[in-house]
BADRENMAR-617018 format. One line per 10 residues: number of its first residue (from 1); their letters; for each residue x, y, z of N, C-alpha, C. Coordinates in nm, 2 decimals. Atoms other than C-alpha are relative to their C-alpha. Layout:
NUM	a	X/Y/Z/X/Y/Z/X/Y/Z | ...
END
This chain:
1	mgatahitig	-0.08/-0.02/-0.12/-2.55/-1.31/-1.19/0.14/0.06/-0.04 | -0.13/-0.06/0.02/-2.24/-1.10/-1.17/0.12/-0.09/0.04 | -0.12/0.08/-0.04/-1.89/-1.25/-1.16/0.06/0.05/0.12 | -0.08/-0.05/-0.12/-1.70/-1.24/-0.84/0.14/-0.04/-0.02 | -0.15/0.02/0.01/-1.32/-1.22/-0.82/0.04/-0.08/0.12 | -0.06/0.08/-0.11/-1.15/-1.49/-0.62/0.15/0.00/-0.02 | -0.15/0.00/0.00/-0.78/-1.45/-0.54/0.04/-0.11/0.09 | -0.04/0.12/-0.08/-0.63/-1.78/-0.44/0.14/0.03/0.06 | -0.13/-0.01/-0.06/-0.32/-1.81/-0.22/0.11/-0.02/-0.10 | -0.10/0.03/0.10/-0.13/-1.96/-0.51/0.02/0.11/-0.10
11	alvpvlvfig	-0.01/-0.11/0.09/-0.20/-1.66/-0.73/0.07/0.12/0.07 | -0.06/-0.11/-0.08/-0.08/-1.43/-0.45/0.15/-0.02/0.02 | -0.14/0.03/-0.03/0.25/-1.60/-0.39/0.10/0.06/-0.09 | -0.10/-0.06/0.09/0.44/-1.48/-0.70/0.01/0.15/0.03 | 0.00/-0.15/-0.03/0.34/-1.12/-0.62/0.07/0.02/0.13 | -0.07/-0.02/-0.13/0.46/-1.16/-0.26/0.15/-0.03/-0.01 | -0.15/0.03/0.03/0.79/-1.31/-0.38/0.06/0.12/-0.05 | -0.05/-0.12/0.06/0.84/-1.00/-0.59/0.01/0.11/0.11 | 0.01/-0.11/-0.10/0.73/-0.76/-0.31/0.12/-0.02/0.10 | -0.10/0.03/-0.10/0.98/-0.93/-0.07/0.14/0.01/-0.06
21	strgrwarat	-0.13/0.00/0.06/1.27/-0.91/-0.32/0.06/0.14/0.01 | -0.06/-0.14/0.00/1.52/-0.62/-0.34/-0.07/0.09/-0.10 | 0.07/-0.08/0.10/1.35/-0.50/-0.66/-0.13/0.05/0.05 | 0.13/-0.03/-0.06/1.02/-0.51/-0.48/0.01/0.11/0.11 | -0.02/-0.10/-0.10/1.15/-0.31/-0.19/0.03/0.14/-0.07 | -0.03/-0.12/0.07/1.29/-0.05/-0.43/-0.13/0.06/-0.07 | 0.13/-0.04/0.06/0.95/-0.04/-0.61/-0.09/0.06/0.10 | 0.09/-0.05/-0.10/0.76/0.01/-0.29/0.05/0.14/0.05 | -0.06/-0.13/-0.04/1.00/0.29/-0.18/-0.02/0.11/-0.10 | 0.01/-0.10/0.11/0.99/0.46/-0.52/-0.15/0.04/-0.01
31	agaaliivgi	0.14/-0.04/0.00/0.61/0.44/-0.53/-0.05/0.08/0.11 | 0.03/-0.09/-0.12/0.59/0.58/-0.18/0.04/0.14/-0.02 | -0.05/-0.13/0.02/0.81/0.87/-0.27/-0.08/0.08/-0.10 | 0.09/-0.06/0.10/0.60/0.94/-0.58/-0.13/0.04/0.05 | 0.13/-0.04/-0.06/0.28/0.94/-0.38/0.01/0.11/0.09 | -0.03/-0.11/-0.09/0.43/1.17/-0.13/0.01/0.13/-0.08 | -0.02/-0.12/0.08/0.53/1.42/-0.40/-0.13/0.04/-0.06 | 0.13/-0.03/0.06/0.19/1.40/-0.57/-0.09/0.06/0.10 | 0.09/-0.05/-0.11/0.01/1.45/-0.24/0.04/0.14/0.04 | -0.05/-0.13/-0.04/0.23/1.75/-0.15/-0.03/0.11/-0.11
41	vfggwwalla	0.02/-0.09/0.11/0.21/1.91/-0.50/-0.15/0.04/-0.02 | 0.14/-0.03/0.03/-0.17/1.89/-0.54/-0.07/0.04/0.13 | 0.06/-0.05/-0.12/-0.26/1.94/-0.17/-0.14/-0.05/0.01 | 0.14/0.04/-0.02/-0.61/1.91/-0.04/-0.02/-0.15/0.04 | 0.02/0.14/-0.03/-0.75/1.56/-0.04/0.11/-0.09/-0.06 | -0.11/0.08/0.05/-0.45/1.45/-0.24/0.11/-0.02/0.10 | -0.10/0.02/-0.11/-0.25/1.48/0.08/-0.02/-0.14/0.06 | 0.02/0.14/-0.04/-0.41/1.14/0.17/0.10/-0.09/-0.07 | -0.09/0.08/0.08/-0.19/1.00/-0.10/0.14/0.01/0.07 | -0.13/-0.01/-0.06/0.11/1.14/0.08/0.01/-0.09/0.13
51	alglvflavg	0.00/0.09/-0.12/0.01/0.95/0.40/0.02/-0.14/-0.04 | -0.01/0.14/0.05/-0.03/0.63/0.20/0.14/-0.02/-0.05 | -0.13/0.01/0.05/0.30/0.70/0.03/0.10/-0.01/0.11 | -0.09/0.01/-0.12/0.47/0.74/0.37/0.00/-0.15/0.05 | 0.01/0.15/-0.03/0.35/0.38/0.45/0.08/-0.08/-0.09 | -0.08/0.07/0.10/0.49/0.25/0.13/0.15/0.02/0.01 | -0.15/-0.04/-0.01/0.82/0.43/0.17/0.05/-0.07/0.13 | -0.05/0.06/-0.12/0.85/0.31/0.53/0.02/-0.15/-0.01 | -0.01/0.15/0.01/0.78/-0.06/0.46/0.11/-0.04/-0.10 | -0.11/0.03/0.10/1.02/-0.05/0.16/0.13/0.02/0.07
61	ildfcllapl	-0.13/-0.02/-0.06/1.30/0.10/0.36/0.02/-0.09/0.12 | -0.02/0.08/-0.12/1.24/-0.09/0.68/-0.01/-0.15/-0.02 | 0.00/0.14/0.04/1.20/-0.42/0.49/-0.11/-0.08/0.07 | 0.12/0.07/-0.05/0.85/-0.53/0.60/-0.09/-0.03/-0.12 | 0.10/0.03/0.10/0.59/-0.70/0.39/-0.14/-0.01/0.08 | 0.13/0.00/-0.07/0.24/-0.61/0.53/-0.10/-0.10/-0.05 | 0.09/0.10/0.06/0.07/-0.86/0.30/0.03/-0.14/0.04 | -0.05/0.14/-0.04/0.27/-1.16/0.44/-0.10/-0.07/0.09 | 0.09/0.08/-0.09/0.02/-1.25/0.71/-0.12/-0.06/-0.08 | 0.11/0.05/0.07/-0.24/-1.31/0.44/0.03/-0.15/-0.05
71	vgrpvrgpaf	-0.04/0.14/0.04/-0.05/-1.63/0.34/0.08/-0.07/0.11 | -0.06/0.06/-0.12/0.08/-1.71/0.69/0.15/0.01/0.00 | -0.14/-0.02/0.00/0.43/-1.58/0.64/0.04/0.11/0.10 | -0.04/-0.11/-0.09/0.64/-1.36/0.87/0.01/0.14/-0.07 | 0.00/-0.14/0.05/0.63/-0.98/0.83/0.14/0.05/-0.03 | -0.13/-0.05/0.02/1.00/-0.91/0.86/0.06/-0.06/-0.12 | -0.06/0.04/0.13/1.19/-0.92/0.53/0.09/-0.12/-0.01 | -0.09/0.12/0.01/1.47/-1.17/0.59/-0.07/-0.13/0.03 | 0.07/0.12/-0.04/1.24/-1.42/0.76/-0.11/-0.03/-0.11 | 0.10/0.01/0.10/0.98/-1.36/0.49/0.06/-0.07/-0.13
81	rasfss	-0.07/0.06/0.11/1.23/-1.44/0.21/0.04/-0.14/0.03 | -0.05/0.13/-0.03/1.37/-1.74/0.39/-0.12/-0.10/0.00 | 0.12/0.09/0.00/1.01/-1.88/0.42/-0.03/-0.05/-0.14 | 0.03/0.05/0.14/0.99/-1.91/0.04/0.11/-0.09/-0.05 | -0.11/0.08/0.05/1.33/-2.07/0.00/0.00/-0.14/0.06 | 0.00/0.13/-0.06/1.26/-2.36/0.23/-0.11/-0.09/-0.05
END
């Protein structure tokens, strides 16, 4: 039988804490900009990366965490960070 991957909520929390941090926001925005550039430079199907990059760039700049609902946390950045400090 093949092994299946199980991601527990506890394993996801440190990742979400980073994503919600200032460094995480910068990382998402930078990754988004890089994907946009790659998509534009290579064109064709690579342009799909530009669309994905636009999402990463937007959530980084607008301070959203789209993965937060997976662990029952608010999507908005300040409320998301406050939910981990309490």
